[in-house]
LONU-180892 format. One record per atom (N, C-alpha, C): x, y negated, z negated. Coordinates in pm, whole numbers, plus 50000, padded with zeros to 5 digits. Layout:
N
XYZ
...
***
This chain:
642
630507804442368
630657791742298
631867784242354
631727771242367
632837763042416
633697758442297
634977756442323
635907751342221
635507736942186
635357733642057
634967719942021
635947709542072
637267713042069
638247703342121
638017700842268
637697712042337
637467710742481
636197702742509
635177704942427
633937697542443
634167682742412
634957679942309
635257666042275
636037659442386
636917667642445
637727662342556
636847658842675
635897667342703
634997664742815
634087652942785
633647651742658
632777640642623
633487627142641
634787627342616
635517614842625
635877611142768
636017621442858
636587618742988
635667622143104
634537628043078
633627632043187
632287625543163
631647620743269
630367613743256
629297623043203
629177634943261
628137644543220
628817657643184
629267659443063
629937672143027
628917683443024
629407695443045
628487707043040
627977709342900
626737712942890
626097714842760
626317728842711
626337730342581
626437743542519
625027748242487
624577759342550
623187763642526
622937768142385
624017771542308
623827776442172
623857765242069
624137753342112
624247742142018
622997733642027
622107735141930
620837728141935
620987713241903
622037709541828
622187695641784
623237688441866
623427693141988
624507687542070
624267672842101
623037669342132
622747655642170
623027645742055
622637649741932
622867640941818
624347639041792
625097650141799
626537649141775
627187640541881
626687641742002
627257634142114
627087619042090
625907615442040
625657601242014
626607595941906
626787604041800
627657599641691
629087597941740
629537607941821
630917607341868
631117595541962
630087592342042
630197580942131
630337567942053
629597567241938
629717555341855
631137553941801
631707565541759
633067565141708
634037560841816
633817565941938
634707562442049
634577547542081
633357542342071
633177528242099
633887519441994
633907524741871
634617517241768
636097516541797
636617527641840
638057527841870
638347519841994
637427520642091
637607513142214
638457520042316
639277529642275
640187536542367
640187551242331
640187560242435
640197574742409
641607579242384
641787592642377
643107598242345
644127594842447
643737592642567
644677589442673
644757574542699
644037567042621
644057552742645
643147548342755
642217556842802
641307553442912
639877554742862
639177544042860
637797544242813
636847545142931
635877554942923
634837556043026
635317562143154
636437568743155
636937575143278
636597589843276
636657595843397
636347610243410
637567618543381
637347631643368
638457640843344
639427640843460
638907640243580
639777640043697
640637627343698
640017616043654
640787603743649
641887604443544
641567611543434
642577613043330
643737621343381
643407632443454
644447641743497
645187636943619
644467630443716
645067627943847
645137613343888
644537604243811
644637590143847
643557586043944
643667572943996
642627567144079
643067564744223
644147571144268
644587568944405
643597574744502
643317567644610
642317571944709
642977573444845
642767584444903
643277586845039
642397597345104
641607593145201
640657602445263
641347613745336
642507611045395
643177621245475
643707632345388
644037629245260
644627639545174
643567647245094
642287644445118
641247651545042
641187666345075
641747670045189
641727684145227
642577692545135
643557685945069
644467693344983
643747699944867
642597694144826
641847699744712
641297713444743
641067716244868
640557729444908
641497735345010
642597740244965
643637745645053
643107758145121
643457759845250
642977771545325
643627784145272
643027795745316
643507808645268
644917811845317
645377804645423
646707807645477
647827801545391
647477791145303
648507784845221
648947794345110
650227795145085
650777803644979
651727795344895
651557795244763
652437788044670
653187798144588
654467797244585
655307806944513
655467802044370
654627808144284
654667804444143
654877816944062
655857817143974
656057828743887
656107824043743
656317833943659
656287830843516
657477822743469
658527821643551
659717814343509
659827800843578
658727795143626
658767782243693
659267771543595
660017762243645
660607751843559
659607740943528
659887733943429
659027723043391
658987712443498
660117710243572
660117700443679
659187704543792
659227717843823
658327722743928
656877720843886
656617723643759
655247722043711
654817707643723
655727698543690
655367684443700
655107680543842
655907686543932
655707683144074
654357688044123
654007699744082
652707705344124
651577697044069
651737693143942
650687685043880
650577671743948
651707665543984
651647652744051
650977654144186
651347664944258
650697667144389
649217669244375
648847676544274
647427678744251
646717666144212
647457657244139
646857644744097
646567636144219
647497635844313
647287627844432
646107633144513
646097646344533
644997652044613
643667650144545
643647651244412
642387649544340
641917635344346
642867625844332
642447611844337
641987607944474
642647613844576
642217610844712
640837616744740
640597628644689
639277634844708
638207627344634
638597620144525
637617612844447
637047601344525
637867595244613
637367584144694
636237588344783
636257600844831
635227605444925
633887607244856
633907610344732
632667613044660
632207601344578
633047591044559
632657579544479
633047581244335
632867570644261
633247570844121
632397580144039
631297584244093
630407593144018
630477607344071
631587610944132
631687624444190
631607635244086
632237632743971
632177643043867
630787645643822
630037634943806
628647636743766
627837643543872
628147640143997
627387646344106
627627661244113
628827665744073
629107680144074
628207687443979
627817680943872
626937687343776
625497685243809
625157673643865
623757670443893
623657665544035
622667670044104
622487665944241
621767652744252
621407646244147
620687633544152
619477634144066
618987622344028
617827621943940
616567626044011
616497623344142
615277626244215
615127640944247
616237648044242
616167662244282
615517671044181
615437666644057
614847674943954
615697687443930
615037698243896
615717710843867
616347716843991
615837712944110
616357718944232
617797714644255
618207702644210
619547697744236
620527700944126
620117706844015
620987709543904
621697722843921
622947723643874
623727736043874
623977740143730
623707752343696
623987756943562
625457760843548
625877763743428
627277766443403
627737779243471
626827788743485
627197801043555
627547798443699
626797789143766
627107785743905
628457778843915
628747769743820
630017762443822
631187772143802
631037781543706
632097791243682
632377799543805
631387802243882
631597810743998
632107803444119
631927789844124
632257782544246
633377772244227
633477766044109
634377754744089
635257756943967
636297749643964
637147748943844
636377741643735
636357747243616
635547741443509
636177729043447
637387725343493
638037713243442
637777701443535
638077703343666
637917692343760
636637693243842
635957704343830
634697706443901
634867705744053
636007709844100
636237710944243
636557725444277
636337728744402
636567742644444
638037745844438
638367757544386
639757761844385
640107768044519
641417770444535
641877775944662
642717788344637
643067795144748
643887807144738
645367804144749
645737791444744
647137787444750
647277772744716
648487768044701
648697753944672
648647750744525
648597737644493
648627733544354
647317736244281
646257738644355
644967742244290
644657757044309
645747765144312
645607779644329
644757785344215
643887794244247
643047800344145
643927808944055
643727807443925
644507814943827
643647817543705
644207825643617
643447829043497
644377830043379
643827828943260
644537830743135
644377845243089
645167849542989
645027863442942
643617866842896
642867857042854
641487859742811
640557862542928
640977859043050
640177861843168
639487849943228
639497838243164
638837826643220
639657820843334
638987815643434
639607811643559
639587796443572
640707790843619
640837776543639
641687774043762
641747761443803
642737757443902
644107756143837
645177759543909
646517760143850
646937746543792
646807736143870
647247722943823
646437718343702
645137721143705
644257716443596
644597723243465
644777736343466
645037743343340
646427740143287
647397737743378
648717733743330
648647720143262
647927710943324
647757697743265
647107698643128
646117707443118
645427709042989
646357714742883
647137724942919
647977731442820
649147722642777
649547712942860
650657704042823
650217693342722
648937691242713
648477681042620
648777685442478
649017675742392
649367678842254
648177685042182
648407696442119
647347703442046
646347710542133
646687712842260
645727719342350
646237732642403
647077739542329
647607752442375
646607763742349
645387761442387
644307771342374
643467771242500
642797782342521
641847783042634
640707773242607
640347765042703
639277755342680
637937761542644
637777773842678
636447779842659
636377789142538
637387797842518
637277807742410
638227805042293
639067794542304
639957790142196
641067800042165
641347809342253
642467818342232
643767811142268
644787813442186
646047806642208
646727811742333
647317802842409
648017806542531
648917795042571
649877797942658
650767787742709
650877788442859
651747779642912
651897779243057
652467792443108
653307798743028
653887811443072
652837822543082
651687820643020
650637830943025
649737829643146
649947819343227
649077817443344
649367828343447
648317834243503
648457844643605
647737840143731
648497839743840
647887836143968
647027847644020
645907844344080
644997854344138
645057853244289
645317864444353
645407864744499
644157871644553
643197864144589
641927869444642
641437859844748
640937865444856
640427856944963
639207849044918
638397855344831
637217848444782
636767854744653
636387846744558
635917851844429
634447848544416
633647858844395
632207857044381
631757864644258
631057858444172
630497865144055
629177871744093
629117884744074
627927892444113
626847890944007
625687887544051
624527886543963
623927900543947
624107906343827
623627920043805
622127921443821
621367911943767
619917912543778
619477911343923
620137902043996
619797900544137
620127913144216
621277919244182
621647931544252
620657942744224
620227943844100
619207953844066
617917951244141
617547938544150
616317935044222
616437938644369
617627935844428
617837939444569
617757954544588
618417962044498
618357976644508
616927981744493
616187975644400
614797979644382
613967976944507
614177965144567
613437961844689
613827971044804
615137974244813
615567983544918
614937997244898
614918002044774
614288015044747
612798014744779
612148003544744
610728002144775
610488002144925
611327994844999
611197994645146
611408008545204
612418015645152
612668029245200
611488038445172
610918037045050
609758045145015
608568042045105
608358029045129
607248025245217
607458030245359
608718029745406
609008034845540
608738049845548
609178057345445
608928071745445
607438074645439
606728067145354
605288069245341
604578066245472
604978055045534
604358051345661
604678061645769
605918066545768
606298076645866
605508089445846
605328093445718
604538105545690
603088103745733
602528091845705
601148089345746
600998089645897
601948083645967
601878083846113
602058097946167
602938105846104
603108119746148
601828127546127
601178125246012
599918132145985
598848128046085
598778115046112
597808110346210
598108115946349
599388117046380
599768122346512
599328136846525
599508144646417
599058158646420
597548159346436
596828150846361
595368150646373
594938146646514
595638136846570
595278132546706
595528143746807
596628150946788
596928162046879
595868173046867
595468175946743
594408185946724
593108181346788
592798168646766
591588163146826
591648163746977
592808160547033
592968161047178
592808175347230
593418185047157
593268198947199
591818203447191
591118199247083
589708202747070
588878196847183
589148184247216
588408177947326
588708184847459
589958188847478
590298195947601
589538209147611
589468216347497
588708228947497
587238226447525
586688215847466
585288212747492
585058209447639
585988202047697
585858198847840
585918211547923
586848220547889
586948233147962
585678241447947
585128241847824
583888249247802
582738243247883
582668229947884
581608223547961
581768226148111
582998225748158
583218228748299
582848243148331
583208252448239
582858266448261
581348268348257
580688261548164
579228262748157
578578256948282
579108246048329
578578240148451
578728249848568
579878256248576
580108266048682
579168278048667
579018282948543
578128294348519
576688290848550
576298278548513
574928274448541
574668273748691
575658268948765
575488268548911
575368282548968
576208291948919
576108305748966
574778311948927
574328309248804
573068314848758
571898309348840
571938296548869
570878290748951
570848296949090
572018299149145
572088305349278
571558319649274
571948327249170
571448340949158
569938341049136
569448331649056
568008331249029
567218328249155
567698318849233
567008315549358
567038327249456
568138334449457
568278345449551
567408357449513
567238359749383
566508371649339
565158368349276
564688356149295
563428352149231
562268360749276
562208363949403
561078371849453
561078385749395
562278391849384
562348405349329
561978405849182
562428395849107
562118395548965
560638393148939
560038384649021
558618381849001
557768393949033
558248402649122
557468414449162
557548425649059
558738427949002
558868439748916
559658437448788
560118425448766
561028423348654
560398418248528
559148414348524
558558408548404
557268415748371
556888415048245
555648421248202
554518411248215
553348415048161
552158406748176
552288393248106
553188392248007
553368379647935
554508371447993
555098376048103
556148368248167
557498369948102
557708380248016
558988382247951
559948388948048
561238385648035
562238391148125
562488405748093
562768413548197
563038427648177
564328429948100
565278420648110
566568422248044
566508418747896
565408413447852
565288410147711
565788396347675
566218388347773
566628374547745
566408366347870
566138353647850
565848345047963
567118338648016
566928329448115
568098323348178
568908315348078
568228308647985
568958300747886
569808309747797
569248321447761
570008330747678
571218336047753
571038339047883
572168343947961
573238333147974
572788320947996
573748309848006
574478307947874
573758309347763
574378307947632
575408318847609
575088331147657
576018342147641
577278339947722
577128334947844
578298333147929
579218322247876
578628312247814
579438301147766
580218304347641
579888315447573
580548318747448
581758327747475
582778326247397
583928335047407
583658347747328
584248358947374
584018371747310
584698372047174
583988377547076
584548379246943
585268392646932
584718403046994
585258416446981
586208419447096
587318425847061
588328429947158
588628444647135
588658452547244
588928466747230
590388468947191
590588476647084
591928479047033
592428493147060
591548503147045
591988517047060
590918525047135
591398536047194
590508545147266
590958559447235
590158566647154
590478580347118
589758589947213
590488599747262
589888609747351
589358621347268
588048623747278
587398635047211
586428641347311
586268654447303
585388661747394
584158666547318
583018665547384
581788670747327
581298663147205
581588650247195
581208642447078
579708639847076
579138640146958
577698637546940
577448626146841
578028627046722
577818617346616
579138614846543
579178604046465
580388601546386
580048592046270
580968591346175
580898581646067
582328578546023
582468567945942
583788563145903
583968565145753
585088571645717
585488573145577
586508562145548
586028551045490
586918539545469
587988542445366
587678550345264
588678553245161
589808561945214
589468571045306
590488579645363
591028574745495
590488563645547
590928557845675
590848568245787
589688574945796
589518585045900
588118583845960
587998588646084
586708590846147
586358605646131
585088608246108
584588622046108
583588623246222
583908631546322
583128632546445
582528646446454
581208647046478
580538659846502
580618662946652
581168674846684
581348678446825
580798692446852
580498694446978
580168707947026
581148711447137
581868722447117
582878726347214
582218731147342
582928729147453
582378732747584
582308747847601
581438752247693
581268766447721
579948771647669
579608783447713
578368789847669
578448793147520
577408788947447
577398791447303
578548784847231
578868772547274
579998765547213
579808763247064
580908764446991
580868762846846
580728748046810
580218745646689
580068732146637
581168729646533
581848718446548
582968715246458
582878700546416
583538697846305
583778684046263
585258680946286
585538669646349
586918665746378
587248653046300
588348653746224
588838642046151
589938635446234
589758622546259
590738614846337
591198603146250
592518601546238
593058590746157
592858577346227
592508567346147
592388553846201
593738548046242
594798553246181
596128547846206
596798554146327
596478566646357
597108573546470
596098582946533
595878581246665
594918589846733
595458603846757
596748606046732
597318619446747
597118627846622
596718621446514
596518628546388
595058633146382
594818645546425
593468651246429
593448664546354
592248667546302
592078680146230
590628684646244
590418697446277
589078702946298
588608710546175
587318708946144
586658716746038
585578725046107
585738738246104
584788747046174
583558749146087
582398747846148
581128749646078
580618763846099
579858769146002
579278782646019
578388783246143
578288795146200
577508796746324
576038793346305
575498796546187
574068793946164
573768779246135
574808770746137
574578756446118
573848750446237
574208755146356
573648750046482
574008735146501
573248728346586
573598714646623
573418705046505
574378696046491
574328685746386
573508673946439
572448670346366
571568659346408
571918646046340
572528646846222
572918634446152
574108637446063
574918627046042
576168628345965
576378615345889
576508616245756
576688604445672
577798607045570
578718597545556
579798598545457
579378590945332
579628597045216
579208591245089
579958578245061
579248567845013
579948555544972
580628556944837
580388568044768
580918569844633
582088579544626
582178588944720
583238599044717
583538603444860
584598611244874
585008615745007
584258628645041
582938626945061
582048637945092
581248634545217
580938645045297
580158643445419
578838650845403
577738643945438
576398649945434
575978653045576
575638665945603
575288670345738
573848675245741
573068670145839
571708675145865
571758682445999
571328695046001
571478703246122
570168710346155
570118714846280
568938722246326
568888736346270
569938740746200
569948754046138
569218754346006
568358744345979
567588743345855
568498742845732
569548735045744
570498733845635
570868719145614
571088715845487
571688703045448
572978706445376
574108702745435
575428706845384
576198694845333
576988697545229
577908687545173
579318693045184
580198686045257
581578690345278
582538679845223
583698684745178
584758675845129
585728672845243
586008660045264
586978656245367
588418657945319
588598661045191
589938663445139
590328678145152
589418687045109
589708701445117
589178708045243
588328701045318
587698706345441
586808718445413
586308719645291
585448730745254
584058725745219
583078734945228
581698731645191
581578731245039
580978720544987
580768719144844
579388724444806
578368720944884
576998725444860
576318727944994
575368737444993
574538739845111
573118742645063
572178734445109
570778736145073
570028742245190
569188752145159
568288757845258
567038749245267
566588746445389
565468737345411
564288744845472
563078739745447
561888746245507
561768743845657
562468734045710
562408730945853
563758724745894
563938723646024
565188717846075
565308703246029
566538699545994
566798685945946
567218677146064
566588665346073
566908655946181
567698643746132
567628640946004
568308629045951
568668631345805
569578623345754
569988624245614
570558610845570
570658609145436
571188596645380
571608598945236
572708592645195
573098592245056
572328581044986
572098582844856
571478572144778
572518561044761
572108548744788
573048537544789
573478533544649
572688536844546
572988532344411
573398543644317
573388556044362
573748567344277
574478577844361
575548583444305
576318593644376
575688607444365
574628609044284
574018622244263
572928625444364
572308615344423
571108617744504
571418616744653
570648624844728
570718624644874
569328627744928
569108624645057
567788626245118
567938632645255
566888639845295
566868646345426
565498644245489
565488640345618
564258639145694
564118651245786
562978657845779
562808670545851
562038668645981
562068679346059
561398679246189
559878678546176
559328683246065
557888683246045
557358670545980
558188660145967
557738647545910
557878646545761
558508656445697
558688656445552
560038650245516
560058643345400
561308637945346
561548644345210
562778649845190
563148656645066
564198648544991
564108649144858
565118642944771
565908653844701
567258652244700
568148662144638
568958655344528
569198663244421
570088659144312
571268668844313
572488663444334
573668672044346
573918680244220
573308676344109
573478684043986
572578696343983
571628696844077
570758708644092
571068714544229
571698726044227
572238731644351
571298741344420
570138744244363
569268754444421
568398748844532
567748737844507
566788732644604
566558717744580
565678712044658
565378697944644
564588695544515
564588682944465
563898679644341
562558673044367
562348667544487
561058661344518
560858661544669
559568662644709
559238663444852
557998655144879
558038647444991
556888639645038
556588643645181
555308645545208
554868648145346
554618635045417
554908634845546
554748622645622
553318620245666
553108608545728
551788605145778
551428613245901
552448617945974
552248626646090
553278637846082
553188646946178
554148657846184
555338654546273
555488642246315
556608638446402
557918638446323
559018642146387
560318642846317
560758629246262
561408629746148
562008617746088
563428616646145
563628607546241
564928607246308
565938597446245
565488588846151
566418579446086
565998577345941
566998576945850
566778574345708
567788564045658
567298554745573
568178545045505
567748544145359
568728545245268
568458543145126
568408528145098
567418523845018
567228509744986
567708506844844
568188494844825
568588490644691
567368489744601
567458493944476
566298493044386
565918478644359
564618475944353
564108462544327
563578461744185
563668449744127
563208447843989
561698449443978
560988447544090
559528448644086
559068463144076
559948472544112
559578486744102
559858491843962
559168502743927
559368508843796
560778514543785
561268515343664
562598520743641
562668535243686
563728538743756
563898552343804
563328554843941
562638545044002
562068546644135
563168543944238
563318553144334
564298551844441
563558551844574
563918542044659
563168539944783
564028543544903
563328548245009
563968552045134
563148546345248
563828540745349
563178535845470
563408546045580
562338549945649
562438560245753
561838555245883
562228562045991
561668559146123
561328572246191
560128572546249
559688583846332
559018577846455
558538586246543
557868581146663
556638572846628
556048575246510
554888567446469
555268552946439
556368550946368
556778537546327
557688538346206
557628528046120
558498527146004
557698529545877
558308536745781
557658539745654
558648537845540
558108534045422
558908533445300
558418544345206
559388551645148
559108562745058
559658559144921
558828560444816
559228557244679
559258570044597
560468575044568
560618587144488
560718583344340
560008591044257
559988588344114
558858579144073
558018575044166
556888566344135
555578574144133
554488566644129
553168572844122
552618576444260
553228570744369
552708573644503
553128587644547
552248593744625
552588606844681
552578606544833
552478594544890
552478593045036
553368581145073
553938581345190
554758569945232
553898557745266
554548546345270
553898533645300
554298529445441
553318527645531
553578523945669
553818508945678
554948505045740
555268490845758
554248484845855
553588473645817
552558467845903
553098464646043
552268467746144
552528464846285
553658473146345
554298481846265
555398489746321
554898501146410
553588503846410
553038514446494
552328508846617
552528495946647
551778489546756
552628486746880
553878490746880
554768486946990
555168498747078
554668510647049
555008522247129
555658532947043
556538540647105
557228551447036
558528545946978
558678546846845
559908542146780
561018552346804
562118547946863
563208557046899
564508553846825
564578542546756
565818538946687
565518528946576
566378529046473
566208519946360
567588515646311
567758502446292
568988496846235
568618488346115
569408489546006
569108482445882
570408476345827
570308463745781
571438456745720
571108454345573
571838460945484
571518460045341
571868446345283
572818439045345
573208426045291
572188415145322
571488416245435
570518405945473
569078410945475
568868424145455
567538430245460
566878428645596
567698427145702
567168426745839
566978440945890
565878442945963
565538456046019
565168453946165
565788461946253
565458461446396
565058475446440
563848476646490
563338489446542
563228488446693
563658499146762
563588499646908
562448508746950
561748504647056
560558512047102
560638514247252
559998524947295
559688526847436
558188529047446
557598526547562
556118527147571
555588541447558
554368542347507
553678555347499
553168559347637
552988572047654
552438577347780
550948579847758
550118572747835
548678574147822
548178585447911
547388594547852
546828606047925
545318606047905
544608606548014
543128607748017
542458597847924
542618585347955
541838575147886
542358571747750
541608576347646
541878571747510
542998579547442
543508590147500
544498598547433
545898592547452
546558590147343
547938585347345
548858597047313
549828599547402
550748610547381
552118604647347
552718609747242
553928603547190
555198607947261
555148618047344
556348622747411
556538615247541
557768612547583
558008605447709
557718614347828
557598607847943
557358615348065
558568623648102
558348635148165
559428643848206
559848641448350
559178632348418
559538629348556
560688619448558
561538620948656
562708612348673
563478610948543
563978622348488
564688621648360
565988613648372
566368607348260
567608599748254
567498585648308
566338581448355
566178567948407
565838558448293
566188545948315
565868536048213
564388532448221
563888527648107
562508523048102
562458510248021
561398502848041
561288490047973
560688492047834
561458488247733
560998489247595
561138475947524
561348476647394
561448464247316
562238466547188
562788455547136
563398455247003
562538446046916
562138450946799
561278443246709
562038440846578
562068428146535
562798424246415
561838422746297
562198429346186
561478428046059
562468423445952
561908418245844
562748414845729
562048419545602
562828426245517
562308431245391
562318419945289
561168416745233
561028406045134
560408411845009
561288416444918
560798423044798
560218436644832
558928438144806
558248450744838
557438449844966
557548438645036
556778436945160
557728435145277
557158435945398
557928434445521
557228424245610
558038416245679
557498406045767
558118407445905
557268407246005
557748407646143
558178393646185
559418392346236
559968379346272
560028376846422
560028387246503
560128385046646
560358397946722
560338396846855
560538408446942
561118403747075
561768412747145
562318409847277
562298422547361
562308420647493
562318432047584
563698438447586
563758451247622
565008458547624
564928469847725
566088473947777
566188485447867
566618497447784
565728507047766
565978518547678
565898531347759
566398542147697
566358555247762
564968561147751
564588568847854
563258574847851
563238588647787
564428594047751
564448607347689
565288607947561
566328600147551
567228601147437
566768592247321
567318595647202
567118587247084
568418579447061
568478567047107
569738559547098
570038555246954
571288551646933
571728546546803
571988531446814
571798524646704
572028510146699
572538506546560
573048494246547
573588489746418
573478474546410
573638469346289
573608454846265
574978450746211
575558440446274
576878435246239
576698422846152
577358422746037
577248411345946
578648406345911
578828393145920
580098387345879
581038383445991
580688385946116
581548382146229
581038369246291
579748368746316
579118356646368
578488348946252
577988337346283
577358329046179
576148336146120
575398343446203
574238351146158
574468365846188
573698374846127
573808388946162
573528391246310
574148401646366
574048404646509
573618419246524
572648421446611
572128434746640
572858440346763
573398452546751
574138458946860
573378471346906
573118472047037
572398483547095
572868485447238
572578497147294
572988500247432
571908495747530
572358491347648
571468487247756
571568497747866
570458504647893
570468515647989
570628510648133
570268498348160
570368493148297
571798489148331
572468482348241
573818477348268
574908486348212
574518496748135
575498505848071
576468497947982
575938488547908
576748480147821
576228480747679
577088476347588
576698474447449
576368459647432
575098456647403
574618442947398
574528438447253
575058426447225
575018420547091
574058408647093
573048409147003
572018398846998
571968392846857
571988379646853
571978372646725
570588373246662
570568374646529
569318374846454
569158361546380
567948356546370
566668362446410
566208358746551
567018351246626
566558346546757
566578357446863
567358368246839
567528379146937
568128374047068
568878363047062
569598357947178
570878365947197
571198368947321
572398376747352
573618367847334
574598372647257
575818365047233
577048371847293
576958384747323
578148391447377
577748404647443
578508408347547
578378421147614
579698428547603
579648441247562
580848449647558
580658461147656
581678463947735
581588474047840
582398486247800
581748497147757
582488509447728
583018515747857
584058523847841
584618530447959
583698541248013
582958547647924
582058558447965
580648555447914
579698562747972
578308561147934
577628574747952
576608578147877
575868569947780
576558569147644
576098559447566
576618557647430
575868566947337
576628575647268
576028585347177
575758579447038
576678571346991
576528565946855
577318552846847
576878543946760
577568531246738
577448527646590
578558523346532
578578519546390
579518507746370
579188499846269
580038488346234
580498490146091
581808487346071
582398488345937
583288476345916
583118469645803
583928457745773
585098461545685
586308458645736
587518460545659
587988447045604
589118447445532
589608435145470
590068425145574
590778429745675
591378420545771
590588419145901
589638428045927
588918427346054
587588434846043
586688431446137
585448438946151
585638449446260
585228461746232
585468473046323
584138478046378
583968476546510
582788481446580
583218493546662
582648505146630
583028517746695
581918522546785
582308526646905
581348530947007
581758544847055
580848554647040
581138568647074
580398572747199
581148577747297
580558584147414
580878599047407
580508606447510
580658621047502
582108625347496
583038617747552
584438622147553
585418611447504
584928600847440
585858590747388
585228582947274
586098577747188
585698568947078
586488556047094
585778545047119
586418532247144
586208523147023
587278516246987
587248507346871
587388492946917
586418484546877
586448470246904
586628462946770
587528453446767
587798446146643
587498431346661
587128425046551
586878410546549
587288405346413
587678392746410
588078386346285
586848381946208
586678386746084
585498382546007
585558367745973
584398362045940
584328348045900
584988345945764
***
């Protein structure tokens, strides 16, 4: 709020006095007071219609002295609290001259112009009281200086004026108060301010500036993060494109080599390398070979365990050990089981088998406990503990056992395939003998057994087993009404079945065959020829899929198989996009991996020794483990699961 005396003083001596924003009736009061002033004809100073500057400093005009109103920062006026009245008068007179001279430069309406920039300017030319307080003396409306008679000063209340102006005001009769807040003060209370420049900070504007700066900083950080992210994506994309270019260049090179090899060996392949349907002897065509070469290997050999006389093996995942069936060298060599730690190949332990056990034909570790099931030519089915290394159960059999399997859904049941084509079911709770027996369709040995998961379509309590013999593939249902096995359609049309691989997660089945030996016209003999033993022969791999209680043939491919041995094979699930069939190739002495169901070759693994006695795949938490057993070594290949 402005002091009423001060407002009255401005109304009488200034053309456009500053308005009080809190006084709503200011205009009406102003009109009334003007009427009173007109009646008197003369103001308090005897000057009617003059400005405040004219009242304080007179009407002298001198353009050269107008600079005095804005004294430079180098001017210094020595004013203290004990200045004499004569000195004060001198300062006031000097200020009056400079003010009157400065008035000539601006015209008689200079005071009004300080408040208003003109009628045409509108709001753009107007200055509010806050701007005047920050830039000009509120008495004379001229800029103050850092020295001289218009030195910037303040009263104890804090309001700022020019030195000469406030002294002139305080000397007036009845005006010993601050013009703005009405607090009493005198000339002795004036305090000079020594500052190069005084600027009133706009708090709202400063907050807005800080907010905009923070927003700009945030946007810069966000933009930088986005560009960094895009840069990483671009680098990844560039690396991917580089890899693709390298793969294409490698494929181009491989294709050129393959074309050259094909042209060079075309005559030989056409003479002896294909069958009557034009299928390749290797089991895959040029496109498959090219596809295989262009792919990077998934499996990498990690370990190589040295073992002598190895025949079969299985993996005890709970105990992290391999159990290997071996026959020691020498005449009448003993048969032993050797436990090898997965963590250290130096950690080995032998379990000696009874002499009447004879050769072990199959070995399976229980998925439910640390037990080993052994099928041997000594007409025995044995159960051993891998913890105590002792026999838990031994069943006497009517014939030599060629294969065995634990029941996949129950820890009590086990199965044995005999040399005479019979399959027996055992219940570990009955230790005397088997609980059920089925005779086969022929007297050929059952060389492979797999327990099948129970299906809802079968009666409760029925347990099924998939078997392979030289005749083909059969399904056996124990606990049901059937008393004979079920022959898988078309499984007896491809020759002599020598191997079977089954994947319980995908129900894929791959059977390996070699051709039958024809004797005297219509007689088919199931045994291989005895001439040129150990040579490879052209056979086939046939893919089936179990669909409920039925089986469907999905495809077949040529393969190089042994003419005398019963090779082992397995199905790998979870490493490639589709399941992969792994089997040995007798021509190249390699372990060949073929994707299902296309049977396209995706990888070749080269064991250090040959022939391959057994192969198994086991999936661990951190890697897929493919184990390959030869007569004197066990090699481990690992791959990262999907």
